[in-house]
N, CA, C and O of each residue as an XYZ file, in Angstrom:
784
protein
N     -12.396    -49.931    -21.392
C     -12.748    -49.128    -20.235
C     -13.355    -47.802    -20.700
O     -12.774    -47.103    -21.530
N     -14.506    -47.471    -20.167
C     -15.184    -46.227    -20.541
C     -14.956    -45.193    -19.449
O     -15.314    -45.408    -18.291
N     -14.362    -44.079    -19.825
C     -14.120    -42.959    -18.917
C     -15.053    -41.829    -19.368
O     -14.697    -41.011    -20.217
N     -16.255    -41.802    -18.781
C     -17.276    -40.854    -19.218
C     -16.811    -39.404    -19.080
O     -17.113    -38.581    -19.944
N     -16.088    -39.079    -18.021
C     -15.617    -37.709    -17.814
C     -14.686    -37.284    -18.955
O     -14.826    -36.186    -19.494
N     -13.742    -38.146    -19.320
C     -12.803    -37.819    -20.399
C     -13.516    -37.725    -21.741
O     -13.195    -36.860    -22.556
N     -14.482    -38.611    -21.976
C     -15.240    -38.550    -23.223
C     -16.023    -37.248    -23.329
O     -16.075    -36.622    -24.387
N     -16.631    -36.853    -22.213
C     -17.394    -35.598    -22.216
C     -16.476    -34.394    -22.431
O     -16.825    -33.468    -23.164
N     -15.305    -34.408    -21.796
C     -14.351    -33.307    -21.966
C     -13.855    -33.226    -23.412
O     -13.728    -32.136    -23.969
N     -13.575    -34.384    -24.014
C     -13.105    -34.380    -25.402
C     -14.214    -33.909    -26.340
O     -13.962    -33.146    -27.274
N     -15.437    -34.363    -26.090
C     -16.573    -33.905    -26.883
C     -16.750    -32.397    -26.784
O     -17.031    -31.729    -27.779
N     -16.585    -31.866    -25.577
C     -16.709    -30.417    -25.383
C     -15.605    -29.672    -26.130
O     -15.865    -28.627    -26.726
N     -14.377    -30.193    -26.106
C     -13.261    -29.546    -26.813
C     -13.526    -29.503    -28.317
O     -13.259    -28.493    -28.968
N     -14.048    -30.594    -28.867
C     -14.341    -30.632    -30.305
C     -15.501    -29.707    -30.637
O     -15.460    -29.001    -31.645
N     -16.533    -29.701    -29.803
C     -17.681    -28.797    -30.040
C     -17.245    -27.330    -29.964
O     -17.720    -26.507    -30.747
N     -16.352    -26.995    -29.037
C     -15.850    -25.617    -28.940
C     -15.089    -25.222    -30.201
O     -15.209    -24.094    -30.679
N     -14.312    -26.147    -30.733
C     -13.594    -25.896    -31.984
C     -14.583    -25.695    -33.132
O     -14.412    -24.793    -33.952
N     -15.609    -26.532    -33.189
C     -16.615    -26.415    -34.237
C     -17.412    -25.111    -34.110
O     -17.847    -24.545    -35.113
N     -17.599    -24.640    -32.872
C     -18.337    -23.392    -32.638
C     -17.438    -22.165    -32.751
O     -17.907    -21.035    -32.613
N     -16.158    -22.382    -33.002
C     -15.159    -21.330    -33.160
C     -14.926    -20.515    -31.890
O     -14.556    -19.342    -31.957
N     -15.144    -21.140    -30.736
C     -14.797    -20.470    -29.481
C     -13.360    -20.785    -29.081
O     -12.801    -20.136    -28.197
N     -12.756    -21.792    -29.739
C     -11.337    -22.081    -29.537
C     -10.677    -22.252    -30.901
O     -11.342    -22.505    -31.905
N      -9.365    -22.109    -30.912
C      -8.595    -22.269    -32.139
C      -7.873    -23.607    -32.157
O      -8.064    -24.448    -31.279
N      -7.051    -23.783    -33.165
C      -6.349    -25.054    -33.372
C      -5.367    -25.371    -32.245
O      -5.274    -26.521    -31.815
N      -4.633    -24.365    -31.760
C      -3.657    -24.622    -30.697
C      -4.337    -25.088    -29.417
O      -3.891    -26.043    -28.782
N      -5.419    -24.411    -29.040
C      -6.132    -24.801    -27.827
C      -6.770    -26.183    -27.999
O      -6.790    -26.980    -27.061
N      -7.285    -26.460    -29.189
C      -7.842    -27.786    -29.463
C      -6.765    -28.855    -29.303
O      -6.983    -29.862    -28.630
N      -5.611    -28.638    -29.917
C      -4.517    -29.620    -29.842
C      -4.099    -29.865    -28.400
O      -3.908    -31.013    -27.996
N      -3.954    -28.802    -27.623
C      -3.575    -28.944    -26.214
C      -4.628    -29.722    -25.430
O      -4.298    -30.603    -24.636
N      -5.899    -29.387    -25.660
C      -6.989    -30.060    -24.942
C      -7.049    -31.541    -25.289
O      -7.121    -32.390    -24.401
N      -7.020    -31.847    -26.579
C      -7.105    -33.245    -26.997
C      -5.954    -34.064    -26.428
O      -6.152    -35.179    -25.943
N      -4.750    -33.502    -26.492
C      -3.581    -34.225    -25.989
C      -3.688    -34.472    -24.484
O      -3.473    -35.594    -24.026
N      -4.016    -33.442    -23.716
C      -4.043    -33.608    -22.258
C      -5.164    -34.555    -21.822
O      -4.985    -35.337    -20.889
N      -6.315    -34.489    -22.491
C      -7.419    -35.394    -22.143
C      -7.026    -36.835    -22.453
O      -7.221    -37.723    -21.623
N      -6.471    -37.075    -23.649
C      -6.092    -38.438    -24.044
C      -4.947    -38.979    -23.193
O      -4.886    -40.177    -22.920
N      -4.051    -38.106    -22.780
C      -2.895    -38.519    -21.976
C      -3.308    -38.951    -20.572
O      -2.670    -39.815    -19.970
N      -4.390    -38.340    -20.047
C      -4.795    -38.581    -18.665
C      -5.843    -39.679    -18.506
O      -6.422    -39.813    -17.428
N      -6.101    -40.464    -19.547
C      -7.127    -41.498    -19.449
C      -6.628    -42.821    -20.027
O      -5.646    -42.870    -20.768
N      -7.331    -43.882    -19.665
C      -7.059    -45.199    -20.230
C      -8.127    -45.597    -21.245
O      -8.079    -46.697    -21.796
N      -9.084    -44.714    -21.494
C     -10.176    -44.990    -22.428
C      -9.629    -45.021    -23.859
O      -9.163    -44.001    -24.368
N      -9.684    -46.173    -24.497
C      -9.167    -46.332    -25.856
C      -9.902    -45.497    -26.883
O      -9.308    -45.080    -27.877
N     -11.189    -45.243    -26.662
C     -11.974    -44.438    -27.602
C     -11.505    -42.993    -27.587
O     -11.427    -42.358    -28.638
N     -11.194    -42.470    -26.421
C     -10.679    -41.102    -26.303
C      -9.342    -40.998    -27.025
O      -9.098    -40.028    -27.743
N      -8.479    -41.985    -26.842
C      -7.182    -41.985    -27.523
C      -7.368    -42.114    -29.039
O      -6.650    -41.476    -29.807
N      -8.319    -42.929    -29.463
C      -8.637    -43.095    -30.880
C      -9.066    -41.762    -31.502
O      -8.567    -41.376    -32.558
N      -9.987    -41.071    -30.844
C     -10.486    -39.795    -31.371
C      -9.377    -38.753    -31.415
O      -9.309    -37.967    -32.360
N      -8.510    -38.734    -30.412
C      -7.397    -37.785    -30.417
C      -6.488    -38.018    -31.625
O      -6.024    -37.065    -32.250
N      -6.238    -39.285    -31.950
C      -5.370    -39.602    -33.089
C      -5.997    -39.204    -34.416
O      -5.318    -38.636    -35.271
N      -7.280    -39.492    -34.604
C      -7.894    -39.189    -35.898
C      -8.170    -37.697    -36.069
O      -8.210    -37.208    -37.198
N      -8.358    -36.975    -34.982
C      -8.583    -35.526    -35.083
C      -7.309    -34.791    -35.502
O      -7.390    -33.696    -36.059
N      -6.142    -35.368    -35.246
C      -4.867    -34.718    -35.555
C      -4.758    -34.340    -37.029
O      -4.062    -33.383    -37.370
N      -5.429    -35.072    -37.900
C      -5.363    -34.807    -39.338
C      -6.255    -33.645    -39.781
O      -6.268    -33.299    -40.962
N      -6.999    -33.041    -38.853
C      -8.008    -32.061    -39.241
C      -7.759    -30.659    -38.688
O      -8.676    -29.840    -38.630
N      -6.541    -30.388    -38.290
C      -6.166    -29.030    -37.911
C      -4.663    -28.889    -38.107
O      -3.944    -29.883    -38.207
N      -4.199    -27.652    -38.160
C      -2.776    -27.368    -38.350
C      -2.182    -27.031    -36.995
O      -2.650    -26.112    -36.324
N      -1.161    -27.760    -36.588
C      -0.548    -27.470    -35.291
C       0.680    -26.573    -35.412
O       1.447    -26.438    -34.459
N       0.868    -25.962    -36.579
C       1.956    -24.997    -36.769
C       1.434    -23.560    -36.854
O       2.202    -22.611    -36.690
N       0.143    -23.397    -37.108
C      -0.456    -22.069    -37.207
C      -1.821    -22.112    -36.532
O      -2.656    -22.957    -36.855
N      -2.040    -21.196    -35.594
C      -3.330    -21.153    -34.908
C      -4.391    -20.645    -35.882
O      -4.158    -19.683    -36.614
N      -5.535    -21.281    -35.888
C      -6.610    -20.891    -36.807
C      -7.942    -21.363    -36.257
O      -8.001    -22.269    -35.425
N      -9.005    -20.743    -36.731
C     -10.353    -21.209    -36.432
C     -10.619    -22.418    -37.318
O      -9.806    -22.747    -38.183
N     -11.723    -23.063    -37.112
C     -11.996    -24.313    -37.823
C     -11.975    -24.129    -39.337
O     -12.545    -23.181    -39.878
N     -11.308    -25.055    -39.997
C     -11.278    -25.147    -41.451
C     -11.722    -26.570    -41.765
O     -11.005    -27.529    -41.480
N     -12.911    -26.702    -42.356
C     -13.449    -28.038    -42.603
C     -14.422    -28.018    -43.762
O     -15.202    -27.082    -43.936
N     -14.353    -29.074    -44.548
C     -15.343    -29.262    -45.602
C     -16.611    -29.828    -44.966
O     -16.608    -30.178    -43.786
N     -17.666    -29.916    -45.721
C     -18.919    -30.515    -45.234
C     -18.670    -31.969    -44.829
O     -19.208    -32.437    -43.826
N     -17.860    -32.674    -45.603
C     -17.554    -34.076    -45.306
C     -16.808    -34.197    -43.969
O     -17.119    -35.073    -43.162
N     -15.834    -33.324    -43.738
C     -15.105    -33.349    -42.465
C     -16.025    -32.986    -41.305
O     -15.942    -33.589    -40.235
N     -16.892    -32.012    -41.508
C     -17.835    -31.590    -40.469
C     -18.717    -32.771    -40.045
O     -18.924    -33.008    -38.856
N     -19.227    -33.498    -41.029
C     -20.047    -34.667    -40.730
C     -19.242    -35.729    -39.994
O     -19.765    -36.412    -39.113
N     -17.976    -35.867    -40.354
C     -17.085    -36.801    -39.665
C     -16.934    -36.406    -38.190
O     -16.972    -37.266    -37.310
N     -16.763    -35.110    -37.923
C     -16.669    -34.642    -36.535
C     -17.933    -35.008    -35.762
O     -17.857    -35.421    -34.605
N     -19.096    -34.857    -36.400
C     -20.350    -35.220    -35.747
C     -20.396    -36.711    -35.417
O     -20.897    -37.092    -34.360
N     -19.882    -37.554    -36.306
C     -19.854    -38.992    -36.026
C     -18.889    -39.313    -34.883
O     -19.154    -40.208    -34.081
N     -17.769    -38.582    -34.807
C     -16.849    -38.773    -33.677
C     -17.510    -38.349    -32.363
O     -17.322    -38.995    -31.332
N     -18.276    -37.273    -32.405
C     -19.001    -36.831    -31.206
C     -20.024    -37.879    -30.776
O     -20.191    -38.138    -29.584
N     -20.702    -38.478    -31.742
C     -21.651    -39.553    -31.431
C     -20.920    -40.716    -30.758
O     -21.403    -41.268    -29.770
N     -19.776    -41.078    -31.284
C     -18.974    -42.149    -30.705
C     -18.594    -41.827    -29.265
O     -18.666    -42.692    -28.392
N     -18.191    -40.581    -29.016
C     -17.807    -40.172    -27.660
C     -18.997    -40.167    -26.703
O     -18.835    -40.488    -25.525
N     -20.181    -39.811    -27.182
C     -21.352    -39.762    -26.313
C     -21.944    -41.142    -26.048
O     -22.775    -41.300    -25.153
N     -21.526    -42.128    -26.811
C     -22.056    -43.480    -26.644
C     -21.181    -44.274    -25.681
O     -20.202    -43.771    -25.131
N     -21.568    -45.525    -25.499
C     -20.752    -46.454    -24.709
C     -19.988    -47.411    -25.613
O     -19.421    -48.395    -25.137
N     -19.968    -47.131    -26.907
C     -19.191    -47.956    -27.842
C     -17.706    -47.709    -27.596
O     -17.310    -46.666    -27.075
N     -16.907    -48.677    -27.977
C     -15.465    -48.548    -27.797
C     -14.782    -48.669    -29.153
O     -15.108    -49.547    -29.951
N     -13.833    -47.777    -29.399
C     -13.100    -47.767    -30.672
C     -11.608    -47.833    -30.400
O     -11.105    -47.316    -29.403
N     -10.919    -48.491    -31.329
C      -9.467    -48.582    -31.234
C      -8.926    -48.948    -32.604
O      -9.676    -49.333    -33.502
N      -7.618    -48.824    -32.752
C      -6.958    -49.289    -33.967
C      -6.380    -50.669    -33.691
O      -5.765    -50.900    -32.650
N      -6.582    -51.577    -34.626
C      -6.001    -52.919    -34.507
C      -5.230    -53.219    -35.784
O      -5.510    -52.649    -36.838
N      -4.268    -54.110    -35.683
C      -3.481    -54.503    -36.857
C      -4.231    -55.557    -37.654
O      -4.747    -56.530    -37.104
N      -4.277    -55.340    -38.953
C      -4.906    -56.286    -39.863
C      -3.857    -56.741    -40.868
O      -3.180    -55.920    -41.486
N      -3.729    -58.037    -41.024
C      -2.708    -58.569    -41.940
C      -3.145    -58.407    -43.380
O      -4.308    -58.628    -43.719
N      -2.206    -58.022    -44.220
C      -2.433    -57.861    -45.658
C      -1.655    -58.906    -46.421
O      -0.597    -59.354    -45.979
N      -2.173    -59.287    -47.552
C      -1.397    -60.140    -48.444
C      -0.490    -59.241    -49.276
O      -0.741    -58.042    -49.401
N       0.559    -59.819    -49.843
C       1.455    -59.029    -50.700
C       0.677    -58.434    -51.874
O       0.923    -57.296    -52.274
N      -0.256    -59.203    -52.420
C      -1.003    -58.749    -53.584
C      -1.845    -57.507    -53.256
O      -1.841    -56.538    -54.016
N      -2.575    -57.534    -52.113
C      -3.413    -56.372    -51.775
C      -2.553    -55.155    -51.448
O      -2.934    -54.025    -51.753
N      -1.387    -55.382    -50.824
C      -0.483    -54.271    -50.524
C       0.058    -53.656    -51.817
O       0.131    -52.434    -51.941
N       0.432    -54.492    -52.765
C       0.940    -54.018    -54.050
C      -0.117    -53.175    -54.767
O       0.184    -52.118    -55.323
N      -1.378    -53.671    -54.742
C      -2.469    -52.913    -55.377
C      -2.688    -51.571    -54.689
O      -2.887    -50.558    -55.359
N      -2.653    -51.553    -53.368
C      -2.914    -50.309    -52.646
C      -1.832    -49.267    -52.901
O      -2.115    -48.069    -52.868
N      -0.607    -49.697    -53.154
C       0.478    -48.759    -53.431
C       0.259    -48.078    -54.776
O       0.412    -46.862    -54.890
N      -0.095    -48.847    -55.782
C      -0.179    -48.284    -57.121
C      -1.538    -47.702    -57.477
O      -1.625    -46.826    -58.337
N      -2.574    -48.161    -56.849
C      -3.890    -47.613    -57.175
C      -4.241    -46.407    -56.323
O      -4.925    -45.491    -56.780
N      -3.774    -46.409    -55.096
C      -4.126    -45.395    -54.097
C      -5.612    -45.045    -54.192
O      -5.997    -43.901    -54.432
N      -6.428    -46.085    -53.993
C      -7.871    -45.933    -54.088
C      -8.397    -45.083    -52.947
O      -7.993    -45.233    -51.794
N      -9.305    -44.192    -53.296
C      -9.981    -43.388    -52.290
C     -11.257    -44.114    -51.892
O     -11.833    -44.850    -52.693
N     -11.699    -43.909    -50.661
C     -12.953    -44.552    -50.272
C     -14.113    -43.988    -51.093
O     -14.085    -42.836    -51.528
N     -15.109    -44.806    -51.289
C     -16.289    -44.347    -52.024
C     -17.028    -43.302    -51.190
O     -16.748    -43.131    -50.003
N     -17.959    -42.616    -51.814
C     -18.751    -41.606    -51.095
C     -19.532    -42.248    -49.958
O     -19.681    -41.654    -48.890
N     -20.030    -43.455    -50.184
C     -20.783    -44.157    -49.141
C     -19.879    -44.528    -47.959
O     -20.282    -44.396    -46.803
N     -18.658    -44.991    -48.252
C     -17.716    -45.330    -47.179
C     -17.308    -44.088    -46.402
O     -17.224    -44.119    -45.174
N     -17.055    -43.005    -47.106
C     -16.666    -41.753    -46.449
C     -17.787    -41.209    -45.576
O     -17.526    -40.557    -44.565
N     -19.030    -41.472    -45.957
C     -20.177    -40.941    -45.214
C     -20.435    -41.654    -43.900
O     -21.199    -41.159    -43.071
N     -19.806    -42.819    -43.690
C     -20.023    -43.538    -42.431
C     -18.757    -43.717    -41.601
O     -18.828    -44.223    -40.481
N     -17.605    -43.317    -42.121
C     -16.340    -43.459    -41.402
C     -16.438    -42.770    -40.046
O     -16.952    -41.652    -39.997
N     -15.986    -43.351    -38.958
C     -15.173    -44.544    -38.764
C     -15.977    -45.829    -38.592
O     -15.416    -46.869    -38.247
N     -17.283    -45.762    -38.829
C     -18.118    -46.948    -38.664
C     -18.007    -47.844    -39.895
O     -17.870    -47.348    -41.013
N     -18.064    -49.157    -39.693
C     -17.894    -50.073    -40.816
C     -19.135    -50.239    -41.687
O     -19.034    -50.671    -42.835
N     -20.310    -49.896    -41.146
C     -21.534    -50.070    -41.931
C     -22.566    -49.037    -41.494
O     -22.488    -48.475    -40.402
N     -23.529    -48.803    -42.372
C     -24.605    -47.866    -42.051
C     -25.456    -48.411    -40.909
O     -25.961    -47.645    -40.089
N     -25.616    -49.734    -40.854
C     -26.428    -50.313    -39.773
C     -25.772    -50.104    -38.408
O     -26.466    -49.871    -37.419
N     -24.436    -50.186    -38.349
C     -23.755    -49.950    -37.065
C     -23.894    -48.494    -36.645
O     -24.088    -48.205    -35.465
N     -23.797    -47.579    -37.597
C     -23.961    -46.154    -37.302
C     -25.379    -45.870    -36.813
O     -25.563    -45.181    -35.810
N     -26.376    -46.393    -37.512
C     -27.775    -46.164    -37.122
C     -28.086    -46.803    -35.779
O     -28.818    -46.230    -34.973
N     -27.539    -47.978    -35.535
C     -27.756    -48.656    -34.262
C     -27.205    -47.831    -33.102
O     -27.853    -47.682    -32.066
N     -26.018    -47.306    -33.291
C     -25.409    -46.480    -32.244
C     -26.181    -45.177    -32.070
O     -26.375    -44.707    -30.949
N     -26.619    -44.597    -33.182
C     -27.376    -43.338    -33.122
C     -28.673    -43.522    -32.341
O     -29.069    -42.646    -31.572
N     -29.334    -44.659    -32.538
C     -30.581    -44.934    -31.804
C     -30.321    -45.156    -30.322
O     -31.193    -44.885    -29.496
N     -29.139    -45.643    -29.973
C     -28.836    -45.934    -28.572
C     -28.451    -44.696    -27.765
O     -28.494    -44.720    -26.535
N     -28.076    -43.617    -28.447
C     -27.672    -42.388    -27.744
C     -28.828    -41.398    -27.790
O     -29.050    -40.725    -28.796
N     -29.551    -41.324    -26.696
C     -30.701    -40.421    -26.619
C     -30.219    -38.987    -26.440
O     -29.307    -38.725    -25.656
N     -30.825    -38.074    -27.160
C     -30.514    -36.658    -26.997
C     -29.255    -36.191    -27.701
O     -28.773    -35.092    -27.426
N     -28.704    -37.004    -28.612
C     -27.513    -36.563    -29.341
C     -27.877    -35.420    -30.266
O     -28.838    -35.514    -31.029
N     -27.116    -34.343    -30.201
C     -27.385    -33.156    -31.023
C     -26.315    -33.030    -32.100
O     -25.156    -32.728    -31.813
N     -26.719    -33.264    -33.329
C     -25.820    -33.115    -34.475
C     -25.768    -31.634    -34.842
O     -26.804    -30.971    -34.910
N     -24.565    -31.117    -35.078
C     -24.398    -29.701    -35.404
C     -24.410    -29.516    -36.915
O     -23.765    -30.272    -37.642
N     -25.143    -28.509    -37.387
C     -25.236    -28.238    -38.822
C     -23.990    -27.532    -39.322
O     -23.346    -26.770    -38.601
N     -23.670    -27.809    -40.581
C     -22.494    -27.207    -41.212
C     -22.750    -25.726    -41.482
O     -23.714    -25.379    -42.166
N     -21.889    -24.843    -40.947
C     -22.075    -23.405    -41.197
C     -21.518    -23.008    -42.569
O     -20.353    -23.269    -42.870
N     -22.333    -22.395    -43.373
C     -21.904    -22.031    -44.734
C     -20.761    -21.021    -44.729
O     -20.029    -20.920    -45.713
N     -20.597    -20.272    -43.636
C     -19.535    -19.256    -43.591
C     -18.125    -19.849    -43.619
O     -17.171    -19.140    -43.937
N     -17.978    -21.139    -43.293
C     -16.627    -21.721    -43.315
C     -16.322    -22.456    -44.618
O     -15.204    -22.933    -44.810
N     -17.293    -22.550    -45.502
C     -17.056    -23.216    -46.791
C     -15.999    -22.431    -47.563
O     -16.114    -21.217    -47.730
N     -14.987    -23.123    -48.024
C     -13.920    -22.475    -48.789
C     -12.860    -21.785    -47.948
O     -11.925    -21.199    -48.495
N     -12.987    -21.843    -46.629
C     -11.989    -21.214    -45.749
C     -10.671    -21.971    -45.847
O     -10.665    -23.193    -45.993
N      -9.561    -21.253    -45.767
C      -8.231    -21.857    -45.847
C      -7.417    -21.464    -44.615
O      -7.687    -20.451    -43.968
N      -6.425    -22.279    -44.310
C      -5.523    -21.960    -43.203
C      -4.503    -20.917    -43.656
O      -4.224    -19.957    -42.937
N      -3.954    -21.112    -44.847
C      -2.975    -20.180    -45.410
C      -3.470    -19.742    -46.777
O      -4.265    -20.434    -47.413
N      -2.990    -18.573    -47.229
C      -3.409    -18.147    -48.563
C      -2.718    -18.991    -49.622
O      -1.751    -19.696    -49.334
N      -3.208    -18.917    -50.821
C      -2.751    -19.783    -51.917
C      -1.274    -19.583    -52.237
O      -0.589    -20.552    -52.566
N      -0.768    -18.371    -52.151
C       0.634    -18.100    -52.447
C       1.550    -18.813    -51.448
O       2.534    -19.437    -51.844
N       1.228    -18.720    -50.160
C       2.035    -19.375    -49.122
C       1.974    -20.894    -49.296
O       2.993    -21.572    -49.173
N       0.789    -21.427    -49.579
C       0.670    -22.866    -49.797
C       1.510    -23.314    -50.990
O       2.120    -24.383    -50.956
N       1.542    -22.504    -52.038
C       2.361    -22.832    -53.213
C       3.836    -22.844    -52.887
O       4.572    -23.715    -53.351
N       4.276    -21.878    -52.087
C       5.686    -21.828    -51.690
C       6.043    -23.026    -50.802
O       7.118    -23.607    -50.950
N       5.155    -23.391    -49.891
C       5.402    -24.545    -49.022
C       5.339    -25.867    -49.784
O       5.935    -26.859    -49.365
N       4.618    -25.876    -50.902
C       4.458    -27.089    -51.697
C       5.796    -27.540    -52.307
O       6.039    -28.741    -52.429
N       6.663    -26.592    -52.688
C       7.923    -26.915    -53.366
C       8.834    -27.799    -52.508
O       9.237    -28.864    -52.975
N       9.182    -27.402    -51.262
C      10.053    -28.295    -50.472
C       9.386    -29.624    -50.122
O      10.064    -30.643    -49.993
N       8.049    -29.616    -49.967
C       7.359    -30.876    -49.685
C       7.526    -31.860    -50.841
O       7.767    -33.045    -50.611
N       7.402    -31.392    -52.060
C       7.535    -32.266    -53.224
C       8.970    -32.754    -53.394
O       9.195    -33.897    -53.791
N       9.945    -31.886    -53.094
C      11.345    -32.291    -53.173
C      11.616    -33.411    -52.163
O      12.244    -34.415    -52.500
N      11.141    -33.235    -50.926
C      11.310    -34.279    -49.906
C      10.588    -35.562    -50.309
O      11.087    -36.664    -50.080
N       9.424    -35.411    -50.904
C       8.688    -36.581    -51.366
C       9.494    -37.358    -52.405
O       9.574    -38.585    -52.338
N      10.079    -36.662    -53.346
C      10.866    -37.329    -54.386
C      12.102    -38.023    -53.811
O      12.485    -39.102    -54.261
N      12.711    -37.397    -52.823
C      13.915    -37.975    -52.214
C      13.576    -39.224    -51.398
O      14.262    -40.240    -51.504
N      12.516    -39.147    -50.584
C      12.223    -40.228    -49.645
C      11.172    -41.218    -50.120
O      10.938    -42.216    -49.438
N      10.533    -40.989    -51.251
C       9.481    -41.918    -51.694
C       9.988    -43.336    -51.932
O       9.242    -44.275    -51.654
N      11.222    -43.560    -52.433
C      11.666    -44.956    -52.571
C      11.759    -45.685    -51.231
O      11.503    -46.887    -51.156
N      12.123    -44.964    -50.182
C      12.214    -45.577    -48.853
C      10.820    -45.939    -48.361
O      10.602    -47.034    -47.843
N       9.888    -45.023    -48.523
C       8.506    -45.279    -48.108
C       7.940    -46.457    -48.893
O       7.262    -47.319    -48.336
N       8.225    -46.483    -50.183
C       7.765    -47.573    -51.038
C       8.300    -48.911    -50.529
O       7.548    -49.883    -50.456
N       9.570    -48.977    -50.182
C      10.179    -50.200    -49.678
C       9.542    -50.632    -48.363
O       9.240    -51.810    -48.174
N       9.340    -49.688    -47.462
C       8.723    -50.003    -46.169
C       7.323    -50.562    -46.369
O       6.943    -51.542    -45.728
N       6.558    -49.942    -47.254
C       5.201    -50.430    -47.516
C       5.215    -51.818    -48.127
O       4.320    -52.620    -47.861
N       6.213    -52.111    -48.938
C       6.296    -53.440    -49.547
C       6.639    -54.504    -48.495
O       6.178    -55.641    -48.591
N       7.437    -54.139    -47.505
C       7.838    -55.103    -46.477
C       6.783    -55.254    -45.379
O       6.739    -56.268    -44.682
N       5.948    -54.246    -45.237
C       4.933    -54.278    -44.190
C       3.837    -55.274    -44.560
O       3.363    -55.294    -45.696
N       3.450    -56.078    -43.617
C       2.423    -57.076    -43.882
C       1.117    -56.783    -43.150
O       0.183    -57.581    -43.227
N       1.033    -55.670    -42.448
C      -0.201    -55.361    -41.734
C      -0.460    -53.864    -41.782
O       0.432    -53.064    -42.067
N      -1.695    -53.512    -41.497
C      -2.058    -52.104    -41.438
C      -2.995    -51.887    -40.261
O      -3.618    -52.832    -39.776
N      -3.097    -50.651    -39.804
C      -4.004    -50.332    -38.713
C      -5.381    -50.034    -39.275
O      -5.521    -49.236    -40.202
N      -6.395    -50.674    -38.716
C      -7.768    -50.431    -39.132
C      -8.604    -50.160    -37.883
O      -8.330    -50.718    -36.821
N      -9.628    -49.300    -38.005
C     -10.464    -49.035    -36.832
C     -11.376    -50.226    -36.534
O     -11.852    -50.906    -37.443
N     -11.605    -50.458    -35.255
C     -12.542    -51.491    -34.819
C     -13.448    -50.855    -33.773
O     -12.984    -50.161    -32.869
N     -14.733    -51.100    -33.908
C     -15.700    -50.535    -32.975
C     -16.481    -51.669    -32.330
O     -16.993    -52.558    -33.009
N     -16.560    -51.620    -31.019
C     -17.318    -52.609    -30.262
C     -18.589    -51.931    -29.761
O     -18.529    -50.948    -29.022
N     -19.732    -52.461    -30.167
C     -21.008    -51.877    -29.775
C     -21.283    -52.163    -28.301
O     -20.886    -53.212    -27.794
N     -21.955    -51.245    -27.608
C     -22.130    -51.396    -26.165
C     -23.125    -52.467    -25.737
O     -22.864    -53.192    -24.777
N     -24.274    -52.586    -26.435
C     -25.310    -53.471    -25.915
C     -24.992    -54.946    -26.053
O     -25.217    -55.707    -25.112
N     -24.488    -55.363    -27.169
C     -24.231    -56.786    -27.358
C     -22.771    -57.132    -27.105
O     -22.433    -58.306    -26.956
N     -21.905    -56.131    -27.053
C     -20.493    -56.376    -26.836
C     -19.789    -56.990    -28.026
O     -18.685    -57.518    -27.898
N     -20.429    -56.922    -29.194
C     -19.795    -57.526    -30.366
C     -18.963    -56.490    -31.090
O     -19.256    -55.295    -31.037
N     -17.941    -56.944    -31.756
C     -17.090    -56.053    -32.528
C     -17.700    -55.844    -33.890
O     -18.300    -56.751    -34.468
N     -17.538    -54.619    -34.405
C     -18.016    -54.298    -35.745
C     -16.835    -53.862    -36.549
O     -16.099    -52.962    -36.144
N     -16.636    -54.496    -37.703
C     -15.503    -54.139    -38.560
C     -15.999    -53.641    -39.889
O     -15.197    -53.289    -40.754
């Protein structure tokens, strides 16, 4: 189900954050209330993935690398389109799960450059279908910006590592028993086919 009003409101909230007219707290409130009041799965998807890109314990202006900025632009494209996105469960074999635990592979630069889209062709196809989409350029003034200074981050790092050491065996066990993972799925608007 496409809720154009909610998609436009969420796009506006993200653009305001990128333009530094709102801070992290206002962004979090806006994203939550918009996603809560709609049945549009794409709006809920964007709200979930945006949660990893701001701090909800300290109000701040946007802090983003060039890679994150480009990711925000791709999310805005998704919101302006009629494509639908959601998380679906994908079954894993024990072998692939075991490898993912010990290798902790990062996505390649090419994969990171198109996330959440599964391929460059799907991204380009969607981009061509959305007339008038305005991609925002990365402002150099935010490069290297931090939420907290290095000393505070170092102090906060100590209890995080202690908790990690205490609870990592439990997390490891859960990951070993889990047979599926959530992966994004995008359904293109014109043909109605799913893209993975």
